[in-house]
N, C-alpha and C positions, 0 to 999 in steps of 0.2 A: 195153676198155682195162684193163690190169693195173697195179696199184700197183708202183712200182719203188723198190727200197731199195739203199742203199750198205751193205755188210756188212764191208768191209775197205778200209783206206787206208794208204798209207805214202809217204814221200818221202826223198830223200837230203838231205844238207846242200847248200846252194847256195853257190857260190863258185868259186874258181879250182882246178879239178881237172886240172891240167896233166899229171899222171901217170896219168890214167885215160881210157879211151875211153867212147863213148856206150853200148856194149854193157854195160859193167860198171856204169854208173850206172843203166841201165834194169833190169838184173838185180836190183840192190839194192832198188829201189822195188817192182818186181813181186813178188819173193819176199816182201817185207815185207807187201804187200797181200794176197797169197794166204794167207799164214800167219795174218794177222789175221782173214781171212774164214773160215778153215777149209775152203778150197776147193783142190783139186788142179788142176794144169795140164790134166789130161785131162778135167776137168768143164767147161772153158770152151767156150762156143758160138761165141765170136768175140772179136776184139780190135780196138779202135779206137785208133790212134796219132796224136797231134797233134804236129807238128813244123813249124817255119816255115822254117828256114834251113840245114839240113844240106847242101842242094844247093850253096849258095854257099860255105859254110864248109869242108866236107869233100869236096864233089863227089859225094856220094851222092844220087842221084835215084830217083824212081819206086817203089822197093821198100824205103823206109826202115824201115817197120814190120816187114816180113817179115825183113829182115836181123837186126834186134835180137831178134826173137822166135825165129827159128831158132837163134840162138846159145844160147838158153835151152831148146831142145828143144820149142818150141811151133810146130806146123805142122799142116797138114791141115784147118784151120778158116779161116773168112774172117779176113783181116787187112786192115783198111781204113785207108789213109793219109789224113790230114786236114791240109791246109795252109790256114790262114785268119788269117795275120798273128799278132798277139799273142793272138788268141782261138782259136788252132788247137786246143788240147786242150779248151777249153770247148765248141767245136764238135764235137769227138770225143765228148764226153759226151752232147751233144744227139742225135747219131746212134745211139749205143749204147742210150740210154734209149728211143728210139722203137722199136727192135727188141724190147726186152724188153716194153715196154708193149703192143705188138701181138701178143705171144705167139709171135714168130718164133724166140726162143731163151729159155732160162731164166736163163742167167748169162753175163756178159760182163766183159771187162777193158778199162779205159780208161787210156791212158798219155799223159803229156805229157813231152816230152824235148827238150833242147837243150844243145849244147856250143859256147859262143861264144868262149871265150878261146883265142887262137892267136897265133903269133908275128907274123902280119901283121894288125895292128889294122884296117887298111883294109878287110879282108874283113868284119869285124864291123860296121863303119860302113855298108858296102854292103848288109848284110842289112837295115838300117833304111831306107835310101833306097829299097830295092826294095819297101818297104811303102807307097810313095807313087806317085802318077801320075808316072812317070819323064819323060814328055814335057813335063809342066808344071814339073818340078823346077827347071830353070835360072831360070825367072821367079820361082819361090817363093824360091829362094836369094838372088836379087838383091833381092827385096822385104825379106827378113830382114836383109840387109846394110845396106840403106838405113835400116831402122828402128833398127839398132844404132848407125849413125853419128849419127842424130838424137838418140838417147838420150845419146850421148857429148857432143854439143854442149850439150844441155840441162843435163847434170850439170856441165860446165865453166862454163857461165854462172851456175849456181847456187852456184859456189864449191866444189863437191865435187872431190876429187882423183880421179885414175884408180884404179879398183879393180883388185886382183890378179885376173887372169883364170885360169879353169880351163883344162885342156888341151883336146885334141881332143874334140869332142862330136858326138852324133847330131843330125841335123837336127830330130828330134822335140823336142829341148830348145828350139829356136827356135820351133817350132810351139806348144808349151805356153806359152812365155814371152809370145808374141803374144796368146794367149787370155787369159792372166792379166792382161796390161795392159788389155785391153778390159774385163774384169770389174772391175778397179780403177777405171777411168774411169766405168763405168756405175753401180756400187754403192758406191764408196768403200772397197772392200776394201784392206787395207794389206799391205805386205811383211811386217810383223811378224806378221800373222795367218797368212801362209804359213809363217813360221818356227815359229810355235806348232804347226802341224800336223806339220812335219818333226821338231821336238824331241820331240813326243809319240810319233811312230812309232819314233824311235831309242830312246826310253825303253822302249817295248814290246819292241823287238828285244833289249834287254839281258837279257830273260827267255827268249829263244828260242835254244837251242844250235844250231839248224839254219840260222840266219840268216847271211848273208854278213858283215854288219856287226853287231856286238853292243855297240858303244860308244855312250855317251850324249852328247848335245849340249844345252847350254842354249839358250834362244831367242837370247840375245846371241851365242853361238858360231856358231849357224846364220847369223845376219845378217852376222857378220864373216868368214865363210868366203869362199874365192875365188868370184867371180861366174862363172856359166856363161852365162846370158843374162838380163839384168835383166827381172824382179825375182828370178830364180831363182839361188840359190847352190848350191854343190856338194852339201851334205847334203839339199837339197830335191829332188834328182834321183836316179833309180834307176840303179845300175850294171848292166852286162851280167853274165852269170854262166853257170855250168854247173850242170845239175841235172836230176833226173827225179822224177816223182810218178806214183802209180797208185792207182786205185780199182777195187774189184770191185763190180759192180752186179748185181741179180738181181730176179726176181719175188718177191712176198710169199710165194707158195706154196713156191718153192724155199728161201727163208730158213727157213720153218717146217720143211720136210722135213729140212734138215741140222741143225736146231736152232741156228741162228746166235745167238750169245750177245748180240750187239748189232747195231743197224742204225738207219739214219735214212732217212726217205722223201725221195725227190727229188720235191718237191711241184710244182716248175716248173723248166723249163729252156728258156729262150726265146732266140731269135736274131733279129737284124735287121742291116741294113746302113745306113750313113749315107746322107743324102740332102741335096739342096740346101735351104738354109733357106727356110722359108715366112714371108714378111714379115707375112702376115696372121695367122699362128698362131705364137706364140712358143714353144709347146711343142716340146721337142727330141725327137729319135728315142729317146734314152735314157729320157726321162721317159715317153714313150708305151709303150716296152717294159717299163719298170718297172711301170706300171699294169697291163699285160697279165699280167705275172708274178704280181702281187699277186692279180689276179682268178682266175688259174688255181689259185693256192695257197689261195684262200679266206681271205686275210688282208689287212691294210693295212700301210703303213710303220710304224705305231705298234706293230705286233706283232713287229718284228724285234728280236732280242736282241743280235746282233752282226753285223758286216758286214766282208767283205774286198773292197775296191774297188781299181780300177786306178790306183794312185798312181804312175804313171811319173814324175810330179812331184807336189809338194805341192798344186799347183793342181788336178791330176787328182782328188785326194780331195775338195777343196773343191767342185768342180763336181759330182761324183757325189753328194755328200751333199745337195746342193740338188735336183738333177734326180730323185733317187730318193725325194724327199719326206720326207727325214729332218728338214729344216728349210725355211723359205721361201726362195725365190730371193733372192739377194743377202745372205743371212745365214749362209752357210757359215763364213765367217771368225769371226764372233761366236759361232757354235755351238761351234766348236773352242775358242775362247778361254775360254768358260764351263766347259770341262772335260767337256762332254757326251760327247765321242768318246774320252776316255781310259778305260783299264781302271778299272772301278768307277763310271763315269759313266752317263748316261742311255742312250747307245747306243755302246758301244765299237766303234771302227772300226780295222781293220788292227792287231789285237792281236798278229799275227805279226811286226810291224815293217813290213809292206807291202812293195811293190816297192822303196821307198827304202832299206830295210835288208836285206830278204831277197835282193835282187838280182832281175834280170829275164832269165832264160833264156827267150826269147820263147815257144817252144812248150810249156814246162813250167808256165808261170804259172797258166793256167786251172785245171788239175787241182790244182796246189799250193794254190790258194785253197780249193778244195772239200775237200781233205784237212784243212786247218786247221779249217774249219767242222765237219767230221765229228768231229774229235777233241774239240772243245768240246761238241758235242751228245751224244756218248756218255758224256762226263764220267767218264772212268776214269783221270784223272791224266796222260794223255799231253800235255796242254797245259801241265802244270806250273804255275808261278807265274802264268802269264798266263791261266789258266782263267777264263772268264766264268761266274760262279756262276749256276746255275739256267737256263742257256741252253736254249731249246726250239726256236727258229727262227733260222736264219742265212741271210744273203744274200751271194752272190758276184757281183761285176760286173767284167766283163773287156772291154776294147776293144782294137782293133788296127788299124794302118794309118790312112791319112788320104787323103781326096780333097778338095782345096780346103780348106775350114775345118771339115769334119766327119769323123767316124771312118769307116773302111772297114768294120769288122765290130764288132758289139756283142753281148754276151751277158749275161743275168741268170739266175742259178740260185738257187732257194730250197730249203733243206733243212729238214725238220721232224723233231723227235724223236718 
């Protein structure tokens, strides 16, 4: 097996790109990554393209990667399309890395892409519901509605007035809200602790010119914002978005041959799917996958210098920080409250602003997280004011879809300088 390195990475700004098509976004990210790597299109051995929803949103099926690559003059080599919910482009990296590690090719391109803003918002919402078991969806929606009515009654009995409600939302917000409530009941986690995580991520995003939202929120402002699904308020939830990200990966031999000026090792790139809970074993799939990734990389959670985790909501970050061993189970809220996950803290998490601020173009997020880590690890000022000083090891965690109460797809990637 050969060591695999990232020698180039780039991304577009994430947000509402109503005046641009997917080809233009991908071209920007790919050209940036190739230039950063010092690699030409002609040197590529293959391309892996992660995308989740273009079929629903634009009607493009089957050859999504070939279409955007051909528009750039890239053809004649394998182009592999990867669809795996929110973990689509993280899964694409997994596949490309395997080919390089096996020596099947010397250099490859990995792309994550998604364009979700469109005139018909129902299409974007359908992209999310399609990431669930659609046969079980009616029963799940009914259960969420009953939970919401129960919460309304409890709030009314407690003397609380009706909260301002946010607009249309993805069913995943109800899913995360349900998990957050269970965590609060079991461990005593508070809504304020979720607000601390959200406020921290929006603070980080104020230093990220590529983030969709770059405005800050105090903890109180997060708590007072319109409610999406209790205990989640709007700033605690990620928006949809448009964007693309790309990395160039290669063998260590190829990197030396071309004299790559910088590079980081892909020390682990692990995948799993969710599973039914094991009542006799409280260890989650993410916890086990994290341990496998640490073992593959030859490190432990204490060695991680920064992490980008899948904070589709603030609860997502809290849960990941516990399951990945950054803090004990039940202490994710207190860990954030202590300032440990803030830039300059013990373990900065989502210094990009995370999904809550960066936005979540589904298929682009996995590679976007990896590019963010890569920028910090090469430490050449691309991360700007949010640079994690002295960072040598970074972790990206990406999850997508759900079946019952567990994720559909899960990835953990570890990069080493």
